[in-house]
N, CA, C and O atoms as a DFTB+ gen file, in Angstrom:
708 C
 N C O
     1  1       0.816      -1.130       0.101
     2  2       0.064       0.273       0.057
     3  2       0.787       0.902       0.128
     4  3       0.740       1.733      -0.779
     5  1       1.802       1.066       0.972
     6  2       2.818       2.697       0.963
     7  2       3.506       2.890      -0.338
     8  3       3.572       3.944      -0.971
     9  1       4.176       1.358      -0.760
    10  2       4.745       1.655      -2.278
    11  2       3.823       2.202      -3.410
    12  3       4.050       3.117      -4.202
    13  1       2.813       1.472      -3.293
    14  2       1.597       2.005      -4.317
    15  2       1.477       3.576      -4.033
    16  3       1.336       4.166      -5.104
    17  1       1.485       4.311      -3.099
    18  2       1.325       5.798      -2.991
    19  2       2.444       6.151      -3.294
    20  3       2.388       7.097      -4.079
    21  1       3.796       5.745      -2.970
    22  2       4.715       6.773      -3.153
    23  2       4.949       6.375      -4.742
    24  3       5.624       7.193      -5.367
    25  1       4.393       5.022      -5.595
    26  2       4.833       5.415      -6.827
    27  2       3.396       6.188      -7.640
    28  3       3.312       6.322      -8.861
    29  1       2.643       6.506      -6.926
    30  2       1.376       7.370      -7.474
    31  2       2.036       8.818      -6.895
    32  3       1.497       9.805      -7.396
    33  1       2.824       9.029      -6.184
    34  2       3.162      10.238      -5.819
    35  2       4.385      10.597      -6.753
    36  3       4.368      11.729      -7.236
    37  1       5.361       9.834      -7.042
    38  2       6.172      10.086      -7.757
    39  2       5.786       9.850      -9.284
    40  3       6.698      10.146     -10.057
    41  1       4.779       9.442      -9.792
    42  2       4.381       9.719     -10.868
    43  2       3.735      10.958     -11.130
    44  3       3.985      11.688     -12.089
    45  1       2.910      11.162     -10.255
    46  2       2.501      12.359     -10.385
    47  2       3.296      13.948     -10.152
    48  3       2.846      15.041     -10.497
    49  1       4.436      13.695      -9.547
    50  2       5.005      14.861      -9.442
    51  2       5.831      14.811     -10.573
    52  3       5.961      15.930     -11.070
    53  1       6.486      13.852     -11.209
    54  2       7.529      13.683     -12.686
    55  2       6.286      14.310     -13.630
    56  3       6.703      15.187     -14.387
    57  1       5.130      14.095     -13.720
    58  2       4.532      14.849     -14.709
    59  2       4.207      16.423     -14.681
    60  3       4.160      17.324     -15.518
    61  1       4.006      16.300     -13.290
    62  2       3.844      17.856     -12.485
    63  2       5.224      18.571     -13.021
    64  3       5.114      19.706     -13.486
    65  1       6.105      18.149     -12.990
    66  2       7.177      18.834     -13.358
    67  2       7.286      19.269     -14.816
    68  3       7.642      20.401     -15.142
    69  1       7.016      18.470     -15.523
    70  2       6.753      18.579     -16.819
    71  2       5.963      19.340     -17.381
    72  3       6.345      19.852     -18.433
    73  1       4.973      19.577     -17.002
    74  2       3.571      20.420     -17.238
    75  2       4.105      21.806     -16.745
    76  3       3.956      22.799     -17.457
    77  1       4.656      21.869     -15.667
    78  2       5.219      23.268     -15.063
    79  2       6.387      23.944     -16.071
    80  3       6.458      25.121     -16.426
    81  1       7.249      22.866     -16.408
    82  2       8.155      23.277     -17.283
    83  2       7.711      24.054     -18.847
    84  3       8.359      24.926     -19.426
    85  1       6.684      23.558     -19.193
    86  2       5.877      23.820     -19.971
    87  2       5.365      25.398     -20.058
    88  3       5.510      26.053     -21.090
    89  1       4.799      25.888     -18.954
    90  2       4.215      26.848     -18.618
    91  2       5.481      27.815     -18.122
    92  3       5.403      28.957     -18.575
    93  1       6.526      27.576     -17.349
    94  2       7.689      28.101     -17.161
    95  2       8.377      29.159     -18.367
    96  3       8.699      30.347     -18.369
    97  1       8.416      27.914     -19.493
    98  2       9.372      28.407     -20.871
    99  2       8.140      29.217     -21.391
   100  3       8.427      30.306     -21.889
   101  1       6.923      28.901     -21.362
   102  2       5.990      30.173     -21.783
   103  2       6.182      31.361     -21.207
   104  3       6.534      32.337     -21.870
   105  1       5.962      31.411     -19.845
   106  2       6.329      32.702     -19.178
   107  2       7.632      33.209     -19.418
   108  3       7.804      34.417     -19.581
   109  1       8.482      32.463     -19.451
   110  2      10.063      33.129     -20.249
   111  2       9.982      33.626     -20.968
   112  3      10.356      34.797     -20.895
   113  1       9.467      33.147     -22.129
   114  2       9.670      33.336     -23.656
   115  2       8.704      34.738     -23.961
   116  3       9.058      35.627     -24.735
   117  1       7.592      34.741     -23.295
   118  2       6.663      35.893     -23.249
   119  2       7.232      37.092     -22.670
   120  3       7.267      38.169     -23.265
   121  1       7.791      36.841     -21.200
   122  2       8.599      38.314     -20.650
   123  2       9.800      38.743     -21.671
   124  3      10.012      39.949     -21.801
   125  1      10.584      37.818     -22.393
   126  2      11.392      38.083     -23.395
   127  2      10.938      38.710     -24.358
   128  3      11.546      39.744     -24.636
   129  1      10.101      38.454     -24.950
   130  2       9.752      39.008     -26.212
   131  2       8.691      40.185     -25.751
   132  3       8.285      40.959     -26.618
   133  1       8.269      40.311     -24.474
   134  2       7.698      41.812     -23.942
   135  2       8.951      42.786     -23.912
   136  3       8.673      43.978     -24.043
   137  1      10.284      42.458     -23.758
   138  2      11.375      43.345     -23.316
   139  2      11.828      43.857     -24.457
   140  3      12.741      44.667     -24.294
   141  1      11.410      43.606     -25.880
   142  2      11.996      43.773     -27.237
   143  2      11.572      45.016     -27.462
   144  3      10.574      45.206     -26.766
   145  1      11.846      45.965     -28.103
   146  2      11.893      46.869     -28.450
   147  2      11.289      46.980     -29.634
   148  3      11.891      46.335     -30.492
   149  1      10.102      47.676     -30.129
   150  2       9.583      48.181     -31.445
   151  2       8.829      46.813     -32.082
   152  3       8.710      46.648     -33.296
   153  1       8.348      45.874     -31.086
   154  2       7.811      44.821     -31.811
   155  2       6.344      45.094     -31.746
   156  3       5.712      44.588     -32.673
   157  1       5.746      45.680     -30.992
   158  2       4.333      46.398     -31.283
   159  2       3.151      45.343     -31.379
   160  3       3.021      44.554     -30.443
   161  1       2.456      45.297     -32.245
   162  2       1.402      44.271     -32.521
   163  2       2.003      42.813     -32.523
   164  3       1.586      41.886     -31.828
   165  1       3.135      42.755     -33.491
   166  2       3.539      41.399     -33.598
   167  2       3.852      40.544     -32.121
   168  3       3.830      39.323     -31.970
   169  1       4.142      41.577     -31.113
   170  2       4.579      40.493     -29.942
   171  2       2.938      40.137     -29.574
   172  3       2.765      39.020     -29.084
   173  1       1.847      40.903     -29.749
   174  2       0.565      40.617     -29.451
   175  2       0.310      39.388     -29.945
   176  3      -0.261      38.528     -29.275
   177  1       0.743      39.193     -31.253
   178  2       0.216      37.885     -31.929
   179  2       1.267      36.850     -31.631
   180  3       0.845      35.695     -31.693
   181  1       2.566      36.998     -31.315
   182  2       3.395      35.915     -31.217
   183  2       2.966      35.350     -29.594
   184  3       2.933      34.179     -29.215
   185  1       2.662      36.571     -28.815
   186  2       2.120      35.881     -27.412
   187  2       0.886      34.939     -27.561
   188  3       0.705      33.895     -26.935
   189  1      -0.043      35.568     -28.628
   190  2      -1.165      34.576     -28.352
   191  2      -1.165      33.473     -29.114
   192  3      -2.196      32.805     -29.025
   193  1      -0.237      33.027     -29.917
   194  2       0.305      32.020     -30.690
   195  2       1.053      31.318     -29.680
   196  3       0.701      30.142     -29.591
   197  1       2.036      31.682     -28.834
   198  2       2.548      31.052     -27.861
   199  2       1.558      30.534     -26.479
   200  3       1.670      29.517     -25.795
   201  1       0.680      31.542     -26.397
   202  2      -0.413      30.896     -25.306
   203  2      -1.062      29.833     -25.696
   204  3      -1.319      28.852     -24.998
   205  1      -1.412      30.047     -27.109
   206  2      -2.908      29.045     -27.515
   207  2      -1.809      27.522     -27.562
   208  3      -2.337      26.450     -27.267
   209  1      -0.240      27.555     -27.962
   210  2       0.290      26.500     -28.044
   211  2       0.364      26.033     -26.607
   212  3      -0.018      24.892     -26.345
   213  1       0.832      26.836     -25.645
   214  2       0.935      26.457     -24.322
   215  2      -0.246      25.754     -23.687
   216  3      -0.166      24.828     -22.879
   217  1      -1.329      26.299     -24.147
   218  2      -2.638      25.459     -23.538
   219  2      -2.766      24.252     -24.415
   220  3      -2.805      23.159     -23.852
   221  1      -2.824      24.298     -25.489
   222  2      -2.912      22.939     -26.290
   223  2      -1.837      22.031     -25.822
   224  3      -2.305      20.907     -25.641
   225  1      -0.627      22.097     -25.571
   226  2       0.411      21.419     -25.323
   227  2       0.295      20.839     -23.925
   228  3       0.780      19.745     -23.635
   229  1      -0.370      21.617     -23.059
   230  2      -0.373      21.356     -21.696
   231  2      -1.533      20.093     -21.413
   232  3      -1.339      19.080     -20.740
   233  1      -2.714      20.460     -22.097
   234  2      -4.014      19.509     -22.210
   235  2      -3.571      18.385     -23.119
   236  3      -4.159      17.326     -22.903
   237  1      -2.760      18.372     -23.991
   238  2      -2.261      17.176     -24.591
   239  2      -1.702      16.345     -23.563
   240  3      -2.205      15.315     -23.114
   241  1      -0.464      16.960     -23.183
   242  2       0.265      16.191     -22.088
   243  2      -0.589      15.333     -21.222
   244  3      -0.719      14.109     -21.229
   245  1      -1.164      16.276     -20.448
   246  2      -2.326      15.763     -19.337
   247  2      -2.891      14.373     -19.603
   248  3      -2.857      13.328     -18.954
   249  1      -3.500      14.764     -20.947
   250  2      -4.355      13.565     -21.093
   251  2      -3.252      12.125     -21.575
   252  3      -3.600      10.955     -21.413
   253  1      -2.086      12.492     -22.098
   254  2      -1.317      11.119     -22.135
   255  2      -0.689      11.120     -20.967
   256  3      -0.385       9.934     -20.847
   257  1      -0.272      11.708     -19.969
   258  2      -0.063      11.223     -18.753
   259  2      -1.229      10.447     -17.913
   260  3      -0.959       9.761     -16.927
   261  1      -2.236      10.585     -18.289
   262  2      -3.851      10.039     -17.541
   263  2      -3.725       8.708     -18.551
   264  3      -3.510       7.623     -18.011
   265  1      -3.806       8.748     -19.455
   266  2      -3.528       7.566     -20.306
   267  2      -2.953       6.676     -19.947
   268  3      -3.514       5.628     -19.629
   269  1      -1.575       6.867     -19.895
   270  2      -0.346       5.924     -19.236
   271  2      -0.953       5.490     -17.667
   272  3      -1.115       4.330     -17.289
   273  1      -1.140       6.299     -17.145
   274  2      -1.510       6.266     -15.877
   275  2      -2.455       4.998     -15.971
   276  3      -2.188       3.923     -15.434
   277  1      -3.424       5.216     -16.609
   278  2      -4.704       4.450     -16.547
   279  2      -4.525       2.862     -17.311
   280  3      -5.030       1.790     -16.976
   281  1      -3.789       3.122     -18.227
   282  2      -3.308       1.700     -18.726
   283  2      -2.055       0.759     -17.774
   284  3      -1.898      -0.462     -17.755
   285  1      -1.303       1.801     -17.058
   286  2      -0.468       0.780     -16.045
   287  2      -1.003       0.370     -14.895
   288  3      -0.458      -0.573     -14.321
   289  1      -2.020       0.907     -14.395
   290  2      -3.050       0.462     -13.394
   291  2      -4.411       0.239     -13.924
   292  3      -4.748       0.338     -15.104
   293  1      -5.128      -0.063     -12.948
   294  2      -6.575      -0.390     -13.502
   295  2      -7.049       0.969     -13.844
   296  3      -6.735       2.072     -13.394
   297  1      -7.971       0.565     -14.848
   298  2      -8.890       1.756     -15.647
   299  2     -10.146       2.265     -14.431
   300  3     -11.352       2.129     -14.638
   301  1      -9.695       2.718     -13.464
   302  2     -10.688       3.089     -12.405
   303  2     -10.473       4.727     -12.678
   304  3      -9.364       5.244     -12.809
   305  1     -11.738       5.436     -12.738
   306  2     -11.812       6.864     -13.334
   307  2     -11.667       7.669     -11.959
   308  3     -10.960       8.671     -12.057
   309  1     -12.228       7.405     -10.651
   310  2     -11.735       8.148      -9.609
   311  2     -10.038       8.076      -9.411
   312  3      -9.293       8.996      -9.071
   313  1      -9.696       6.698      -9.733
   314  2      -8.243       7.176      -9.321
   315  2      -7.275       7.806     -10.228
   316  3      -6.261       8.391      -9.845
   317  1      -7.581       7.681     -11.256
   318  2      -7.182       8.451     -12.879
   319  2      -7.507      10.047     -12.411
   320  3      -6.726      10.986     -12.561
   321  1      -8.557      10.100     -11.941
   322  2      -8.968      11.822     -12.013
   323  2      -8.232      12.426     -10.393
   324  3      -8.072      13.640     -10.266
   325  1      -7.869      11.566      -9.353
   326  2      -7.191      11.936      -8.399
   327  2      -5.554      12.259      -8.843
   328  3      -5.035      13.307      -8.461
   329  1      -4.727      11.191      -9.746
   330  2      -3.980      11.244     -10.367
   331  2      -3.639      12.777     -11.082
   332  3      -2.811      13.631     -10.767
   333  1      -4.491      12.736     -12.010
   334  2      -4.411      14.294     -12.552
   335  2      -4.482      15.629     -11.650
   336  3      -3.849      16.684     -11.699
   337  1      -5.373      15.219     -10.915
   338  2      -5.628      16.601      -9.685
   339  2      -4.228      16.986      -9.250
   340  3      -3.756      18.122      -9.218
   341  1      -3.548      15.648      -8.867
   342  2      -2.177      15.391      -8.101
   343  2      -1.072      16.304      -9.127
   344  3      -0.263      17.109      -8.665
   345  1      -1.219      16.007     -10.550
   346  2      -0.325      16.201     -11.280
   347  2      -0.478      18.025     -11.392
   348  3       0.448      18.826     -11.267
   349  1      -2.010      18.358     -11.675
   350  2      -2.360      19.641     -11.934
   351  2      -1.680      20.246     -10.398
   352  3      -1.161      21.348     -10.582
   353  1      -1.610      19.916      -9.407
   354  2      -1.497      20.422      -8.087
   355  2       0.332      20.207      -7.947
   356  3       0.808      20.865      -7.022
   357  1       0.946      19.701      -8.441
   358  2       2.229      19.680      -8.534
   359  2       2.654      21.174      -9.356
   360  3       3.200      22.214      -8.989
   361  1       2.099      20.681     -10.638
   362  2       2.304      21.805     -11.556
   363  2       2.372      23.062     -11.352
   364  3       3.161      23.916     -11.755
   365  1       1.134      23.114     -10.440
   366  2       0.611      24.699     -10.141
   367  2       1.790      24.952      -9.025
   368  3       2.541      25.885      -9.310
   369  1       1.967      24.505      -8.232
   370  2       2.887      24.747      -7.335
   371  2       4.332      25.106      -7.652
   372  3       4.940      25.980      -7.036
   373  1       4.864      24.370      -8.668
   374  2       6.391      24.652      -9.198
   375  2       6.134      25.880     -10.071
   376  3       6.886      26.834      -9.870
   377  1       5.311      25.991     -10.888
   378  2       5.253      27.196     -11.845
   379  2       4.696      28.563     -11.050
   380  3       4.996      29.714     -11.367
   381  1       3.829      28.183      -9.961
   382  2       3.409      29.455      -9.054
   383  2       4.620      29.966      -8.364
   384  3       4.794      31.167      -8.566
   385  1       5.617      29.324      -7.514
   386  2       6.655      29.629      -6.860
   387  2       8.089      30.020      -7.781
   388  3       8.957      30.754      -7.309
   389  1       8.185      29.427      -9.124
   390  2       8.830      30.278     -10.143
   391  2       8.351      31.523     -10.341
   392  3       9.085      32.461     -10.030
   393  1       7.083      31.780     -10.872
   394  2       6.681      33.036     -10.855
   395  2       6.891      34.090      -9.870
   396  3       7.142      35.227     -10.271
   397  1       6.801      33.792      -8.407
   398  2       6.877      34.420      -7.430
   399  2       7.999      34.640      -7.067
   400  3       8.089      35.655      -6.376
   401  1       9.258      33.907      -7.311
   402  2      10.375      34.075      -7.279
   403  2      10.974      35.084      -8.384
   404  3      11.919      35.819      -8.095
   405  1      10.402      35.086      -9.622
   406  2      10.842      36.046     -10.702
   407  2      10.140      37.485     -10.422
   408  3      10.688      38.475     -10.906
   409  1       9.139      37.618      -9.781
   410  2       8.582      39.037      -9.462
   411  2       8.904      39.429      -8.128
   412  3       8.713      40.597      -7.789
   413  1       9.474      38.407      -7.157
   414  2       9.932      38.780      -5.919
   415  2      11.692      39.298      -5.977
   416  3      12.114      40.215      -5.273
   417  1      12.550      38.521      -6.939
   418  2      13.754      38.577      -6.708
   419  2      14.128      39.019      -8.288
   420  3      14.559      40.160      -8.456
   421  1      14.029      38.461      -9.016
   422  2      14.732      38.700     -10.375
   423  2      13.756      40.150     -11.036
   424  3      14.424      40.924     -11.722
   425  1      12.768      40.383     -10.911
   426  2      12.173      41.664     -11.326
   427  2      11.097      42.575     -10.515
   428  3       9.980      42.961     -10.856
   429  1      11.891      42.796      -9.227
   430  2      10.944      43.320      -8.045
   431  2      10.197      44.305      -8.614
   432  3       9.114      44.430      -8.042
   433  1      10.353      44.993      -9.453
   434  2       9.648      46.387     -10.181
   435  2       8.578      46.131     -11.277
   436  3       8.155      46.911     -12.131
   437  1       8.260      44.881     -11.040
   438  2       7.263      44.570     -12.171
   439  2       5.829      44.987     -11.816
   440  3       5.126      45.491     -12.692
   441  1       5.379      44.807     -10.619
   442  2       4.403      45.288      -9.973
   443  2       4.105      47.006      -9.564
   444  3       3.074      47.675      -9.623
   445  1       5.560      47.359      -9.116
   446  2       5.548      48.744      -8.793
   447  2       5.131      49.718     -10.284
   448  3       4.560      50.806     -10.347
   449  1       5.665      48.846     -11.382
   450  2       5.736      49.541     -12.705
   451  2       4.055      49.615     -13.167
   452  3       3.530      50.578     -13.726
   453  1       3.441      48.456     -12.813
   454  2       1.998      48.499     -13.413
   455  2       1.141      49.265     -12.326
   456  3       0.212      49.973     -12.716
   457  1       1.349      49.179     -11.314
   458  2       0.770      50.071      -9.998
   459  2       0.821      51.678     -10.549
   460  3      -0.130      52.458     -10.601
   461  1       2.298      51.940     -10.961
   462  2       2.201      53.436     -11.128
   463  2       1.712      53.636     -12.709
   464  3       1.736      54.797     -13.117
   465  1       1.459      53.041     -13.238
   466  2       1.132      53.034     -14.880
   467  2      -0.645      53.088     -14.489
   468  3      -1.307      53.955     -15.060
   469  1      -1.214      52.309     -13.691
   470  2      -2.528      52.356     -13.496
   471  2      -2.940      53.547     -12.631
   472  3      -3.979      54.110     -12.976
   473  1      -2.302      54.015     -11.577
   474  2      -2.465      55.147     -10.852
   475  2      -2.460      56.465     -11.705
   476  3      -3.220      57.391     -11.421
   477  1      -1.628      56.520     -12.705
   478  2      -1.474      57.595     -13.559
   479  2      -2.828      57.416     -14.425
   480  3      -3.613      58.364     -14.386
   481  1      -3.072      56.616     -14.976
   482  2      -4.166      56.212     -15.884
   483  2      -5.623      56.695     -15.266
   484  3      -6.487      57.296     -15.904
   485  1      -5.695      56.325     -13.981
   486  2      -6.796      56.532     -13.723
   487  2      -6.847      57.377     -12.502
   488  3      -7.787      57.120     -11.749
   489  1      -6.190      58.153     -12.209
   490  2      -5.864      59.157     -11.037
   491  2      -7.051      60.220     -11.321
   492  3      -7.432      60.831     -10.323
   493  1      -7.523      60.445     -12.231
   494  2      -8.895      61.530     -12.290
   495  2     -10.131      60.647     -11.771
   496  3     -10.897      61.178     -10.968
   497  1     -10.300      59.699     -12.069
   498  2     -11.317      59.094     -11.775
   499  2     -11.517      58.375     -10.119
   500  3     -12.650      58.260      -9.653
   501  1     -10.361      57.956      -9.385
   502  2     -10.211      57.789      -8.000
   503  2      -9.974      58.735      -7.143
   504  3      -9.147      59.631      -7.312
   505  1     -10.729      58.582      -6.115
   506  2     -10.115      59.452      -4.882
   507  2      -9.061      59.334      -4.201
   508  3      -8.620      58.185      -4.229
   509  1      -8.505      60.013      -3.629
   510  2      -7.309      60.051      -2.817
   511  2      -7.137      58.480      -1.888
   512  3      -6.162      57.731      -1.951
   513  1      -8.177      58.313      -1.191
   514  2      -8.384      57.021      -0.550
   515  2      -7.915      56.174      -1.388
   516  3      -6.773      55.730      -1.267
   517  1      -8.706      55.832      -2.340
   518  2      -8.271      54.544      -3.079
   519  2      -7.216      54.695      -3.582
   520  3      -6.509      53.687      -3.564
   521  1      -6.611      55.965      -4.249
   522  2      -5.050      55.799      -4.428
   523  2      -4.374      55.058      -3.328
   524  3      -3.592      54.126      -3.519
   525  1      -4.632      55.404      -2.467
   526  2      -3.656      55.125      -1.419
   527  2      -3.781      53.537      -0.885
   528  3      -2.828      52.948      -0.375
   529  1      -5.340      52.833      -1.116
   530  2      -5.475      51.497      -1.043
   531  2      -4.724      51.068      -2.304
   532  3      -4.262      49.932      -2.204
   533  1      -4.507      51.624      -3.349
   534  2      -3.880      50.648      -4.338
   535  2      -2.496      50.773      -4.230
   536  3      -1.812      49.750      -4.254
   537  1      -1.933      51.970      -4.102
   538  2      -0.616      52.184      -3.723
   539  2      -0.053      50.919      -2.445
   540  3       0.925      50.181      -2.559
   541  1      -0.882      50.979      -1.441
   542  2      -0.518      50.050      -0.178
   543  2      -0.697      48.600      -0.663
   544  3      -0.401      47.714       0.138
   545  1      -1.156      48.251      -1.907
   546  2      -1.894      46.719      -2.381
   547  2      -0.524      46.294      -2.803
   548  3      -0.399      45.070      -2.847
   549  1       0.470      46.944      -3.104
   550  2       1.681      46.962      -3.900
   551  2       2.558      45.883      -3.468
   552  3       2.906      45.063      -4.317
   553  1       3.007      45.755      -2.144
   554  2       3.822      44.887      -1.696
   555  2       3.307      43.611      -1.522
   556  3       3.972      42.597      -1.313
   557  1       2.005      43.700      -1.621
   558  2       1.486      42.033      -1.535
   559  2       1.080      41.213      -2.712
   560  3       0.508      40.123      -2.701
   561  1       1.529      42.024      -3.871
   562  2       1.014      41.794      -5.260
   563  2       1.731      40.404      -5.213
   564  3       1.035      39.400      -5.058
   565  1       3.175      40.289      -5.349
   566  2       3.561      38.716      -5.377
   567  2       3.139      37.580      -4.810
   568  3       3.039      36.478      -5.350
   569  1       2.824      37.966      -3.380
   570  2       1.973      36.763      -2.744
   571  2       0.782      36.502      -3.335
   572  3       0.497      35.361      -3.699
   573  1      -0.147      37.679      -3.510
   574  2      -1.401      37.518      -4.094
   575  2      -1.633      36.526      -5.537
   576  3      -2.497      35.775      -5.990
   577  1      -0.221      37.070      -5.936
   578  2      -0.382      36.598      -7.645
   579  2       0.171      34.968      -7.737
   580  3      -0.084      34.258      -8.710
   581  1       0.893      34.549      -6.670
   582  2       1.245      33.343      -6.329
   583  2       0.187      32.579      -6.095
   584  3       0.106      31.565      -6.789
   585  1      -0.853      32.825      -5.122
   586  2      -1.975      32.210      -4.888
   587  2      -3.004      32.021      -6.068
   588  3      -3.528      30.951      -6.377
   589  1      -3.217      33.310      -6.709
   590  2      -3.702      33.408      -7.903
   591  2      -3.476      32.319      -9.021
   592  3      -4.284      31.576      -9.577
   593  1      -2.179      32.460      -9.161
   594  2      -1.517      30.976     -10.209
   595  2      -1.883      29.980      -9.677
   596  3      -2.660      29.359     -10.402
   597  1      -1.676      29.467      -8.641
   598  2      -1.897      28.334      -7.937
   599  2      -3.258      27.633      -7.918
   600  3      -3.582      26.479      -8.197
   601  1      -4.061      28.872      -7.431
   602  2      -5.731      28.213      -7.824
   603  2      -5.959      28.135      -9.132
   604  3      -6.378      27.061      -9.564
   605  1      -5.738      29.237     -10.044
   606  2      -6.131      29.508     -11.362
   607  2      -5.649      27.898     -12.008
   608  3      -6.553      27.161     -12.400
   609  1      -4.178      27.415     -12.087
   610  2      -3.441      26.370     -12.721
   611  2      -4.352      25.013     -11.990
   612  3      -4.832      24.149     -12.724
   613  1      -4.491      24.965     -10.696
   614  2      -5.162      23.728     -10.308
   615  2      -6.165      23.327     -10.711
   616  3      -6.253      22.173     -11.130
   617  1      -7.368      24.310     -10.693
   618  2      -8.547      24.262     -11.416
   619  2      -8.520      23.984     -12.594
   620  3      -9.268      23.088     -12.986
   621  1      -7.787      24.558     -13.380
   622  2      -7.667      23.992     -14.952
   623  2      -7.196      22.616     -15.250
   624  3      -7.653      21.918     -16.155
   625  1      -6.217      22.260     -14.400
   626  2      -5.825      21.047     -14.378
   627  2      -6.768      20.228     -14.098
   628  3      -7.029      19.377     -14.948
   629  1      -7.667      20.258     -12.626
   630  2      -8.540      19.258     -12.260
   631  2      -9.785      19.418     -13.469
   632  3     -10.483      18.404     -13.491
   633  1     -10.106      20.216     -14.232
   634  2     -10.893      20.156     -15.229
   635  2     -10.664      19.671     -16.115
   636  3     -11.608      19.030     -16.577
   637  1      -9.635      19.642     -16.748
   638  2      -8.977      18.875     -17.806
   639  2      -8.692      17.499     -17.727
   640  3      -8.586      16.740     -18.690
   641  1      -8.515      17.073     -15.961
   642  2      -8.073      15.786     -15.712
   643  2      -9.612      15.027     -15.665
   644  3      -9.816      13.888     -16.084
   645  1     -10.651      15.931     -15.052
   646  2     -12.182      15.610     -15.149
   647  2     -12.404      14.839     -16.179
   648  3     -12.434      13.609     -16.192
   649  1     -12.629      15.899     -17.433
   650  2     -12.876      15.297     -18.768
   651  2     -12.061      14.270     -19.242
   652  3     -12.684      13.370     -19.806
   653  1     -11.003      14.156     -19.185
   654  2     -10.110      13.397     -19.961
   655  2     -10.312      11.743     -18.863
   656  3     -10.655      10.637     -19.282
   657  1     -10.051      12.032     -17.797
   658  2     -10.510      11.023     -17.070
   659  2     -11.991      10.011     -17.355
   660  3     -12.206       8.806     -17.225
   661  1     -12.753      11.063     -17.758
   662  2     -14.404      10.502     -17.980
   663  2     -13.984       9.937     -19.796
   664  3     -14.722       9.337     -20.578
   665  1     -13.215      10.190     -19.906
   666  2     -12.832       9.503     -21.702
   667  2     -12.199       8.564     -21.711
   668  3     -12.418       7.590     -22.431
   669  1     -11.403       8.661     -21.014
   670  2     -10.215       7.393     -20.614
   671  2     -10.844       6.008     -20.185
   672  3     -10.551       4.927     -20.697
   673  1     -11.710       6.199     -19.215
   674  2     -11.948       5.244     -18.063
   675  2     -13.122       4.742     -18.228
   676  3     -13.246       3.536     -18.018
   677  1     -14.191       5.462     -18.611
   678  2     -15.815       5.469     -18.981
   679  2     -16.291       6.280     -18.163
   680  3     -15.530       7.081     -17.620
   681  1     -17.620       6.276     -17.882
   682  2     -18.570       7.187     -17.247
   683  2     -18.835       6.679     -15.664
   684  3     -19.974       6.899     -15.251
   685  1     -18.072       6.142     -14.905
   686  2     -18.175       6.057     -13.440
   687  2     -17.988       7.386     -13.025
   688  3     -17.389       8.230     -13.691
   689  1     -18.559       7.597     -11.799
   690  2     -18.407       8.961     -11.042
   691  2     -16.723       8.962     -10.341
   692  3     -16.256       8.018      -9.704
   693  1     -16.113      10.055     -10.598
   694  2     -15.032      10.081     -10.253
   695  2     -14.672      10.718      -8.663
   696  3     -13.531      10.914      -8.244
   697  1     -15.823      10.955      -7.986
   698  2     -16.025      11.378      -6.435
   699  2     -16.457       9.956      -5.622
   700  3     -16.878      10.061      -4.470
   701  1     -16.354       8.775      -6.183
   702  2     -17.080       7.514      -5.845
   703  2     -16.233       7.255      -4.418
   704  3     -16.769       7.229      -3.310
   705  1     -14.929       7.085      -4.653
   706  2     -14.191       6.683      -3.345
   707  2     -13.963       7.553      -2.523
   708  3     -13.381       7.275      -1.475
């Protein structure tokens, strides 16, 4: 039983690292492209193509990992679904941690530039209290973004896992066990 659990966690961790690697590569590429001067609308098109490619590749990889897990183990939808949820959680944790490190250590001015731009753009519409609230929120933004990324990535992976496990293993209820 313990050996089975360790295999489950090891396999889901490896798959999660691969998915996180795809998301991190996308993040680094789009960050690098955003720093190139004079790209204009081309950077938006490239960014959209990269985003669509990342989403398609992540979905394809998740289905591939779930199919491999279901074939190596009994084709049990709830177990396959739980494996996918664990893959999504591992991937979300790694990606969110890398993003947090980037905005906290490598580029700590990321949110200050965004807040400054927002304050300049909306200062005529906001009261001084609103402007102070926004300015006071800035130090918390790396932490907030960590949890937003973590929740979003995990939910997306969970939804993909639910749909894929249904297609791979049949129509039994994934929440039975």
